[in-house]
NUDOVEX-992183 format. One line per 5 residues: number of its first residue (from 1); their letters; for each residue y, z, x of N, C-alpha, C. Coordinates in nm, 3 decimals. Each point is the difference from the previous one (the first is absolute). Last residue first. Example, Ala and Ser with C-alpha at 12.3 -4.5 7.8 and 13.67 -1.06 7.14 Angstrom:
! residues 2
2) sa) -0.225:0.708:1.285:0.119:0.006:0.082:0.109:0.073:-0.077 | -0.572:-0.007:0.029:0.119:0.000:-0.089:0.120:0.000:0.090
//
This chain:
! residues 89
89) slgrv) -0.915:0.654:-1.376:-0.138:-0.028:0.043:-0.101:0.088:-0.072 | 0.490:0.023:-0.035:-0.054:-0.114:-0.075:-0.147:-0.026:0.031 | 0.264:0.340:0.220:0.002:0.031:-0.143:-0.059:-0.110:-0.086 | 0.060:-0.064:0.467:-0.107:0.099:-0.023:-0.010:0.035:-0.148 | 0.355:-0.276:0.129:-0.127:-0.073:0.004:-0.116:0.096:-0.023
84) lacls) 0.433:0.186:0.035:-0.013:-0.079:-0.122:-0.134:-0.073:-0.006 | 0.102:0.240:0.393:-0.017:0.092:-0.113:-0.020:-0.078:-0.130 | 0.103:-0.249:0.386:-0.134:0.061:0.011:-0.028:0.091:-0.119 | 0.433:-0.181:0.038:-0.098:-0.100:-0.041:-0.142:0.056:0.005 | 0.345:0.271:0.165:0.010:-0.014:-0.146:-0.102:-0.100:-0.052
79) eiedd) 0.038:0.048:0.465:-0.057:0.122:-0.059:0.001:-0.008:-0.153 | 0.211:-0.344:0.238:-0.145:-0.011:0.013:-0.068:0.123:-0.061 | 0.466:0.007:0.015:-0.046:-0.104:-0.093:-0.151:-0.016:0.006 | 0.214:0.305:0.301:0.004:0.046:-0.139:-0.053:-0.104:-0.098 | -0.140:0.088:0.512:0.079:-0.100:-0.070:-0.004:0.034:-0.149
74) rvgie) -0.101:0.231:0.518:-0.017:0.013:-0.145:0.097:-0.097:-0.066 | -0.247:0.097:0.515:0.096:-0.073:-0.082:-0.032:0.022:-0.147 | -0.249:0.148:0.416:0.114:0.082:-0.040:0.107:-0.069:-0.081 | -0.445:-0.155:0.165:0.104:-0.012:0.102:0.129:0.073:-0.040 | -0.380:0.003:-0.289:-0.056:0.030:0.133:0.105:-0.008:0.110
69) hlsaa) 0.105:-0.134:-0.447:-0.007:0.146:0.015:-0.048:0.039:0.139 | -0.007:-0.456:-0.115:0.136:0.047:0.021:0.003:0.152:0.021 | -0.408:-0.194:-0.115:0.038:-0.038:0.137:0.142:0.046:0.032 | -0.156:0.061:-0.441:-0.072:0.089:0.093:0.038:-0.030:0.145 | 0.170:-0.286:-0.337:0.061:0.133:-0.009:-0.064:0.096:0.099
64) tqhly) -0.195:-0.424:-0.037:0.133:-0.010:0.061:0.069:0.135:-0.001 | -0.406:-0.036:-0.223:-0.022:-0.003:0.146:0.134:-0.010:0.073 | 0.006:-0.027:-0.468:-0.034:0.136:0.041:-0.025:0.007:0.151 | 0.088:-0.428:-0.188:0.115:0.088:-0.019:-0.030:0.139:0.053 | -0.353:-0.308:-0.008:0.097:-0.036:0.104:0.122:0.092:-0.009
59) drcpg) -0.317:0.039:-0.336:-0.054:0.053:0.125:0.097:-0.028:0.115 | 0.096:-0.182:-0.424:0.025:0.145:0.001:-0.053:0.063:0.128 | -0.081:-0.459:-0.089:0.136:0.024:0.047:0.028:0.150:0.007 | -0.503:-0.205:0.048:0.099:0.042:-0.098:0.136:0.030:0.063 | -0.310:-0.343:0.273:-0.025:0.121:-0.077:0.112:0.033:-0.095
54) fkgia) -0.025:-0.392:0.294:-0.037:0.112:0.087:-0.017:0.132:-0.075 | 0.124:-0.415:-0.220:-0.106:-0.040:0.091:-0.052:0.117:0.085 | 0.248:0.162:-0.431:0.014:-0.122:0.078:-0.120:-0.024:0.089 | 0.191:0.278:-0.472:-0.104:-0.004:0.102:0.012:-0.134:0.071 | 0.293:0.346:-0.378:-0.014:-0.118:0.085:-0.111:0.017:0.104
49) saiyq) 0.169:0.336:-0.330:-0.103:-0.093:-0.049:-0.026:-0.119:0.092 | 0.324:0.359:0.085:-0.120:0.070:-0.048:-0.111:-0.096:-0.039 | 0.432:-0.164:0.128:-0.073:0.055:0.114:-0.131:0.064:-0.044 | 0.299:-0.159:-0.334:-0.058:-0.110:0.076:-0.089:0.053:0.113 | 0.239:0.319:-0.245:-0.098:-0.066:-0.087:-0.071:-0.112:0.074
44) aaepl) 0.363:0.212:0.212:-0.121:0.083:0.002:-0.109:-0.060:-0.087 | 0.428:-0.197:-0.004:-0.068:-0.028:0.125:-0.132:0.077:0.008 | 0.277:0.098:-0.360:-0.057:-0.135:-0.016:-0.077:-0.040:0.127 | 0.237:0.411:0.003:-0.114:0.006:-0.093:-0.068:-0.136:-0.020 | 0.394:0.021:0.285:-0.121:0.062:0.054:-0.115:0.010:-0.100
39) plfga) 0.354:-0.399:-0.041:0.009:0.145:-0.016:-0.133:0.063:0.046 | 0.123:-0.462:0.227:-0.051:0.055:-0.125:0.030:0.149:-0.011 | 0.149:-0.476:0.269:0.019:0.144:0.008:-0.035:0.060:-0.136 | -0.239:-0.455:0.181:0.134:0.046:-0.035:0.007:0.151:0.012 | -0.377:-0.288:0.120:0.006:0.034:-0.143:0.139:0.039:-0.045
34) fqrsa) -0.227:-0.329:0.402:0.094:0.111:-0.021:0.018:0.024:-0.149 | -0.258:-0.364:0.201:-0.074:0.123:-0.027:0.091:0.119:-0.029 | 0.151:-0.438:0.135:-0.049:-0.008:-0.139:-0.077:0.125:-0.039 | 0.398:0.007:0.375:-0.142:-0.031:-0.016:-0.038:-0.005:-0.148 | 0.432:0.130:0.189:-0.013:-0.140:-0.043:-0.146:-0.039:-0.023
29) edvef) 0.140:0.429:0.174:0.032:-0.010:-0.143:-0.010:-0.142:-0.053 | -0.246:0.264:0.405:0.080:-0.121:-0.016:0.023:-0.020:-0.149 | -0.109:0.468:0.287:-0.034:-0.091:-0.108:0.096:-0.118:-0.001 | -0.141:0.293:0.445:0.097:-0.011:-0.109:-0.046:-0.102:-0.102 | -0.207:0.325:0.407:-0.031:-0.119:-0.078:0.091:-0.003:-0.121
24) vvtkl) 0.051:0.216:0.526:-0.018:0.028:-0.142:-0.031:-0.131:-0.070 | 0.019:0.229:0.529:-0.024:-0.118:-0.082:-0.022:0.048:-0.143 | 0.308:0.258:0.387:-0.130:-0.015:-0.064:-0.010:-0.133:-0.073 | 0.292:0.337:0.378:0.000:-0.133:-0.059:-0.141:-0.023:-0.054 | 0.273:0.484:0.067:-0.107:-0.089:0.044:0.020:-0.136:-0.065
19) pgaet) 0.292:0.505:0.107:-0.018:-0.131:-0.064:-0.114:-0.080:0.062 | -0.042:0.532:0.031:0.109:-0.094:0.026:-0.028:-0.133:-0.068 | -0.273:0.394:-0.041:0.002:-0.030:0.143:0.114:-0.095:0.038 | -0.082:0.117:-0.453:0.034:0.125:0.069:0.008:-0.022:0.150 | 0.099:-0.434:-0.277:-0.108:0.098:-0.002:0.048:0.128:0.068
14) nvprw) 0.183:-0.513:-0.221:0.034:0.128:0.061:-0.117:0.096:-0.016 | 0.018:-0.558:0.031:-0.038:0.114:-0.084:0.037:0.127:0.075 | 0.095:-0.585:-0.001:0.010:0.132:0.063:-0.036:0.109:-0.101 | -0.207:-0.513:-0.003:0.107:0.085:-0.054:0.006:0.132:0.077 | -0.246:-0.540:-0.028:0.029:0.117:0.084:0.119:0.075:-0.059
9) vpayi) -0.366:-0.311:-0.276:0.137:0.004:0.052:0.015:0.127:0.085 | -0.380:-0.340:-0.303:0.019:0.105:0.099:0.140:-0.010:0.062 | -0.148:-0.150:-0.507:0.036:-0.056:0.130:0.017:0.116:0.098 | -0.248:-0.117:-0.522:0.055:0.090:0.101:0.031:-0.074:0.130 | -0.175:-0.234:-0.382:0.088:0.099:-0.063:0.067:0.092:0.102
4) dtwm) -0.341:-0.379:0.041:0.139:-0.019:0.041:0.096:0.104:-0.056 | -0.538:0.073:0.145:0.078:-0.072:-0.101:0.144:-0.012:0.047 | -0.331:0.227:0.262:-0.066:-0.126:-0.037:0.069:-0.074:-0.114 | 0.165:0.335:0.426:-0.022:0.001:-0.143:-0.055:-0.137:-0.041
//
């Protein structure tokens, strides 16, 4: 990651094939980039309008959801955010 907001960490993940050890990127809450824990509608407002060095934040969100779907993972919070962001776009 090119900023200090995320740190790669090894974490166990349960899958249909059994437990796997995976690398996840955890948010560093001490980072100046950490926005805090926002209510989903407020987070959706930021995501719908934010554009960074690598493109719109909404694209990253939707690509993340699609990638999770491809491997059979459904995340209720990400799904809710996607729906809210689509409603704002």
